[in-house]
N, C-alpha and C positions, 0 to 999 in steps of 0.2 A: 502494499499500500504507500510505501513513502515514495517510490516512483511517482505514482500517480497523484499526491500530493502536489510536486513539486512541477508536472504537466499543467494540474488544474491552476496553480498559482501561475503560469505562464500565460494563463485563459484570462483568468479575472482576478478584482480584490476577493480576499479570504478575509473568514471576520474571526476574531480570537472572542472567548466570553468574557465578562465583566469580573470584578471584583470576589474571589471569594472570601476574605477576609470580613467585607461588609455583609456580604448576604447573610453570614453564619451569623454575625449579630444581631441579625433583625430575626432569626430564629429564638433567640433567648432560650440557649441550650441550657440544662442546670450540670454541676458538676457531676451527675451521674451520669450523662451523657458522654461524658469523659473519662468515665472510668473513676472517677474519684475525682474528687478536689487536689489530690497531689497533680493529677494531669490537666488540671482546668487551664483551658490558656493554651492546650497545644494541641493546634488545629489540627495539624498529620496525626494525632492518636485517633482522631472519631472515623480512621477508616478502620482500622481494628476495633474501637469501642463502638461504633454506632455509626454501621456503612451507609445504611439507608440513607440517612442525614447526609453523603456527602453527594449518593447517587440523585435526590432532590435539588442538591446545588445543580448537579449537573444536565436537568432536566428543564431545570427553570430558564437555563443560557439557551441550550438547543432550542427547544419552545419559539426562546424570541429570535433566534434564527441563526445562533452561531455555527461556521463553520468548523473550530477547533475548540475545544474543552481543554483545560489545563488541568494536571494530575493537584490533589494537594499535597503536594510535596516540597513545596516553596524549602519549609526550613528540617527537611527529613534528612538531612547527613546527621551521624554518630555525631558530631562537632556541636547541634543546635540541640539536637536531643538528650546531650547529655546533661544541659540544666533540670531536665525532666526525670532522670534516670534512666530514660528509655534508650538508649545509645545501643545498647545489643538489640534490639529491635526494628533499627534501621533498614536494613535491605527488606526484612518482612514487610515492613510500613509501604517501602516504594513499592514493592511487587503488588501486595493488595491493591494501593490506589490508582495504577496503570491498568491493574484488571479491573475496579470497578471501572475506571473509564471507559474502556473496551469495551466492556458488556453494555454500558449504556448509549457509546457511541455507534456500536452492532445494530441498536433497537432502532435508532431514530435515520440512520443511512440508507440512502436510496442509490440507485445507478445515477439519478438525475443529481442529486446532491449527497455525495458521500461525506460523512464527519469523521473527523479525525480526533485522535490523542495527544497530546503535547504533554512530554515528563518535566515538568516545572523543576530547574536548577538554579536554587534561589544562590545569596551572595554567604553565606554564614554570616557569622553576627564576629569574625574574625579580620583583620586585615593586614593580610604579610607584609603590605609593605613599609607598614609601621612593627614589623617584628611579634607581630601578637599570634603568629603561628608560623609554622615554614610550609615551605614551596610540596614538598613531599608531605608532611601529614594532611595539606588540603588535599592535592592528588591522591591520595590513598581513601578519602573520605569519598570522594565523588565517585573516583572508581566503583566501590560499594555501593553508591545511590545511583549512579548510571545506569549501572549492570542491572541491577535489580528493577530499573524503571524500562527498559530494552526487555529483561524476561516477563514482565507483567504485561509488553502487549504494545508498548508505545509506537505512536506512529513519527513520532519527529523527538527531539528536544530541544529547549526553551531554556539556555542558560541565561536567565533575568535579574533585572534591577542589578547590577556589576556595578561596584562603587570603587575596586579598586581594579585598576588592568594586571595587576600580578594575578589575583584572585582568579580572574577571566580565565589566562594564559592555564593556570594549574585545571581548570574546570575544562580548558579546552586539550591539554595533553590527557588528562584521566580519558576525555572520550574518544581520542585517537588511541588509547590502548584499548578499551573496550570493544571497539568497533574490528581491533584487529583480533582479539583475543576471542570474540564471538563470532569472528568471520562474515560479519555482516554492517551497513552501515546506515544511518538512519538521516534525513534532513537534520540540518542545525539550524537554531535560530539563535543569533546572541542579541541582547540587548541592556542598553548601559544605561544608567541614571544619572542623566545631567540638575544638580540644583540650580536653585534661581540664581545664583551666581554665572551661570553658564559654561561651569565645569564639572567635570566629576568631582566627588566626596574632596580626593585628595588634591586635587586643584589639577586634571587630568584635559586636555581643550580635546575639542570633538575630533578634530585634524590626529593628534595624537593619536588617540582610540583608535581609530581606524586603521591610521601606520601599523601602529602595533598587530592588530589584528589581521591587516591583508593578506599574510602570508600563508594563514591556515586554511588550507583549501578544504575543510570538511563544512564551514562556513557557510551558508546559501543565503540568510537571512541574516540585516545587520540594521539595528534601531536604538529605540529610547522607548522607557516606560517610565511612570512612578514620578515623584518627588512633586513634580509642577503638572498646570492643565495643559490644552495644547495650544493656547495662545503663548504661553511662554516658551514651546519647543521651535518655534517657524524659523527663529535665525540657524539654529545647528541642523534643523531639519533643510535647509536651503544647501546647507554645507553638503547633507549626504547625499542630497537630487544631484548637486552637480560635480560630487567627485568620490562618491563611494561606489566601488564595483560589487558590492553587493546589491540584492533585492532590499528594500525597505520595509520594516516593521514599525508600528508605532502605537504607542497605548500611555496615552495619558491617564492622569486621575481624571475625576470630573472639578475639574478648579484646581487652588489652590486649598489647603486645609486651613480651616477656620475653629476656634475654641467659640464655642456657643453654648454658654451657661455649663463650664466643663467638659464637654464633649466635643470630639474634633467631630467636622461638619465638611461637608465638600458641595458646594451651590450650584455645579455646571448644570443645569438641566438637559435634558435630552436631546433637544432640540438646537441647542447652543452646539452641544457635542457632533451634532448634523452637520452645521457651520462650516464647521474647523475641517471636521473630515473630509468632507465634501471639498474644500478649496485643497487639503493635501493631496487628494487622490486624483484629482480633476489638475490640477496647476503642477505638483511638483513629482506626480507618479510612484505614490506609497500603494504597497500592492497587500500589504496586510496590517488590518486595522485591529482596535479591540479596545478595553477600558481596564483601569489598574484602579485604584483605592475611592471609591466612594461608589461607584459606578454598577447598575443595576442591571436589570433584565430588561427594562425601556430605555436605557441607554445602551444596551446591544442590539434593540429594535432598533433605533436608528441608525445605529450603523450598518445591519442588514440592510436598511432601505438605500444608503449610502453606495453598497457594494453592488445593490444591484440595479442601479440608477447609472452610474457613474462609471467610466472608463479611463484606466489611470494614463497619464498624461505618457507618451514615450519620454523615455530617458536618455543623454548621450552622456556618460558622465565621462571625466578625463580624469584617473586617478595617474599624478605623479608619486613615481616610487621612492621611497624615502625610508630614511630611519629617524627614532621618537624618544624622549625620556621619559618621564613621570607626568610629563608636564605639557612638553610640545613636540611638534613635527619640524623634521626639518629635512627638505629634497637633497638626494643624493647628487643633484646637479643645480649649480646656482646659475643664472645671469645677471652678471657676466661671472663666470667660474674664476678660482677655484672655491669646492669646499674645504675649507681651514680644517685639520684636524690638529689639535693644541699636543705636542710634542713632551711637556714637560711634567707631566705625571707618568713618569718613564724609570722604576730603579736601576736601570741600565744606562741611562742617557740623561739623566738629572743627577747631579751631587745633591742638590740641596732636598730634592725630592728625597732620593735616598737617605742621606741625614735622619729625614723627619720619618722613615718607617721605621730607622732602625731604633729611633727615639720612641717610637709608639705615638707620636703627636700627631693622630690624626686630627684636630680640629684645623693645624696648620695644612694639614696636606688639602682638607677640603679648603681652607681658604686659598690655597695657590691652585685648587682646581677652576674656584671663584674667579680667582684673578687674571686666567687665562679666557676663560669666558667675558669677562669686559676687555680684554684685549683684540678681540673678537672672534676668537676660536667658535667655530659651529659646530663641532665635536669634540672629545677630549679621548686619548688614547691612555689605557691605562695598564699599566705592566707594575707588578711586584714581585717579578725575579729575580732573588738574590741568594746566593751561595751558603749555604748553612742555615737558610731559614724555612719556615712551613708556609710555602704560597701558597695554599689553598685557606688555611688560616687567617694570611694577613689578607688576600681578594677579598674571604669573608668580610672583615671587618671595613675597609676600604668600599667595597661596592653598597654594603648596608648605610653607610653615612651618604655617598656621594647619590645612592637611588632619591633621597630625599629632598636634596638642596641645591643639588644640581639641577642646573632648569634645561642644560643640553644631553643631547645621545651619549651616550660612553662606547668605545671602540677596546675590547679585551682582549689584550697583547700577551698570549704565552703559550708556549709548545708543550704545556701536558691538557690532556684531555680533561683530567680531572679537575683542574683550574677554572676552565672556561666553564664548564656543567655548573659548576659552584656560581660563577657571574651570573650565569643566566639565570639561576634559579631564583638570584636575587633581586634583580633586577627589571624591574615593570614594563620599561620602553622595547622597543626594536635595536637590538644592538647592533656593532660589528665587530666578526671576530676576527681577530689579528691572531696568524693567517694558517694556510694551506698551501702545503707545495709539495713535490716528488721528490726528494732529495732521497729517501730512503723507499722508495715505491710508494706505494696505492692506500698502503692499511692506516696507517698515521691519518692520513686526509680523508678516507673514509671516516671514519670515526668520529672528528671532527665536523665534517656534512653531515653525518646525523644526527648532531648537538644542533646545527642551524637549524636543519629544517625540523626539529621536534620544538625548538623554541623560537623559529620564526625569524633568526638572523639571517642578516650579511654575510657572506665572508669575503675578505680579502684575499685573493691567491696570486701568488710570488711563482715568477717565470724560474722556477728550479725544481730539474730534474734528480737522477742519478748522475748525470755527467757535471751537476754544480749550476752556478748560477748561467743563464743565459746569457751570453755578452753582447752577441751581434742582435739586430732586429729580427732577421729569421728564425734563431733561435727562440726567439722571445715567444715568437706568433705558434714556432710547433709545438713549444711547452705550455702556453695558453689552451689551445685545441684539445691537447690532451688533459688539461684541467676542467675545461668547458665537459668534453664526455664521461669525464668522471660526476662531476659534480650538478649537471641539466640530465643528460641521459640516462645516468645511471642511480644516481642516487635523490633524483626528483626535487633538485632545486629549479628557480627557475634564471634564463638568462639576466634579468634586471637583480637579480642577488648576489651578483658575481661583481664583484673589485679588483680588477688585476693591476698586479704591481709589477710592471713591467722592469723595475730596477736602478737606480740611480748607484755608479760610481763613483768615487771620489779623484778629481782631478789635480787635486792637490800634490801627490806622491811623485809626479814627474814618472811613473813607471813608463814605459813605450806601451805597455797593454791595456793601460787605461787612455791613450790621447784620444781616442775616436769614442770611448765609451758615451759620452755624453750624445753625439750626433745615432750611436746609435738606439740609444734610447728615446729620443723624439722620432724617429723612426717606426720603434717598436711601434709608441702609441698610435702614429698614424697607422699601422696595419691591424692592430689589437682592433680599435674602433670602428676599421672599415669592415672586419670578418664578425665581428660581436657589437653592433651599435646598440643594440639595448643596454649591455655590461656596462659599468662604469670603470675609468682606470685612476690611480693615485703613483703617486709617489712620495717619499720618505726624501723628502728633497734635500736636506742640509748634510744628507751622506755624500755631494759632490763637491762639499768645500771642506771636506774633513782634513786637519792637517793644514788649515791656512790661517794666519791670523783673525781673530774677530771682525774687525771692520771690512777684511778682505771675501771673507765667510758671507756676511751680510748682503754685499754688493752680489757674490756671485748665486748667491741663491735665489733672490732678489730676480736677475736677468735669466738665471736656468728657470726660472717657476715663470716667465715671463715667455718665453720660448714655448715650454710644455705646455701649457693652455693653448696657444696657435696650434699647437699637434695635435690638440683635442681631449689635455688633461682636465677630467672631472676634480679631483680631490687631492688635497696635498697635507701628508704628514710635518708640520711647520711649527715654529716657535713664532706665531701670528705679529707681536709687536717689534718683529726684525727685519720682517718683511716690508720693503720699500718700492715704492711706485716709481716708475724708471724714469722720471721726471725729478727726483730727486738724487740722483746719480749720477758726478760729473761725468759729460760726454767722455773724456778720454779713460774712465774707468768703466763706463760699458761697453766700450771699442775694446779693452784688455778682456772682458769676462766676454766678449761675444769672440773674442779671439783662441781664449781657453775653450768655449766650448766647442767650437767649431773647427777645432784644432789647425790654424792659420797660424803655422809656424814661420816666423822671418831668420832670416840667418843673415848677420854683417859678411858684406860685401858678394850676397845671391842677390840678384833678383828675385821680388815675388812673381 
């Protein structure tokens, strides 16, 4: 039935049900209905203690015209159920809830109007980005819930009311694992909650949420629910209409909640909801509409009228491949380029950062990261590898802090798969992994690519193979082709998930073998961009000047970066404040840099 759900979604607007909590409150249930005072208030337990109550809720919404009913499992993880001492019944509750929905939906289904059961997966009461719970614990709990919903007969999954995008990622990874273990998949809806501030609870903008979740190819529908009424959702909904690659889901509250006589009230009428949702379907192409807190069967009846009367607008969204932090999104190509990747949060490249790491001065490390952002870095490279130290521990301490206070995306720089996995489990946004190569064959690269696929990360691919670092443009392209085949054709990443680094070598050594290295790198960029136009390119620019005096380094880095951008470079790992515009470099210095880059050697007594 999952396939038919997506087929129908392509044809017409579908209607979700209304608010389970509001409906149950109106039924004036007793403690006995909940199985005793100890469990009163645990709506999810009703599927065991009084299943006929949940059947009545479902029937009310189906009678009103809903196409999809949600299971009463919003808080049915053992994490939430533990508050009532019911954690051991989590799986049983999810199976029972899905079976109740399945039974009632089947009663109402016809050939012309099939009814579907959505397994509700709520946010729990813990925020992993704030350290309330680990990624692994969330993943374990969600795996139990989702496998129970699937066993009970849910047609689709709705990961809803997401408040922390890291929690959403844990639910999606659990979903992928359940699909693999059970040998089948269901359609997946993800719905985030945006506060009246316009962001998620922890400050995540809509663009950052879309960027973070876009790599998860199990998602079919993405949207918003709860927190506000439909009016407050319009600005963010317009962003989704223009930029989201997913079908759009919208489930607002019946207006903003108001306190009337000590009671929470929602005053948006069914007619008002009809008007707003008619606008959103007709003008912005919303495909699934429903009602969250405060919505009743009459609200659902209004939604059903919208679905029967209005054809959704055709959308032509333009998604820009990007990376994100907990807060914001940064495109992998800027106009004008390049994207600047700050290089100083690196224990190998920055003496200051290394000293702070050895001293355990994490506050100063955070300040160093923020300083790079102020200097113009769009992304920060983070490396804590240092001989004799526990790299997993150090990465954990750094990422925990950077995740919630550094506004730009992070690039995790390590040669150890365990360190990369640790960082990806702690980071809420969409990260870059630095890096893979083929120096020791494909095994290590395959491990890291599997992590990138699992956690939705982009990856830097260095043009290094078993023969060493590729020095000529032709060899750089050959290695890039092998990396592409491994990442895309075998491991399932997309071309736009790859960031090729054609390698920069120093021009400051005087070694004959490196004289033409800059020219080969520039040509390598051109060849890689031509062959893989959706992939990005990156260089560690400061390598070109290694060994020179500081002033000479700044000038050479800046001139080389200018030529690399002209060749098609998208991104550069640099000390952003040390890159100078060409007009600030004296003409004779620019000429010397050009001569060095293009190997224009002159000898006394010999004509050029």
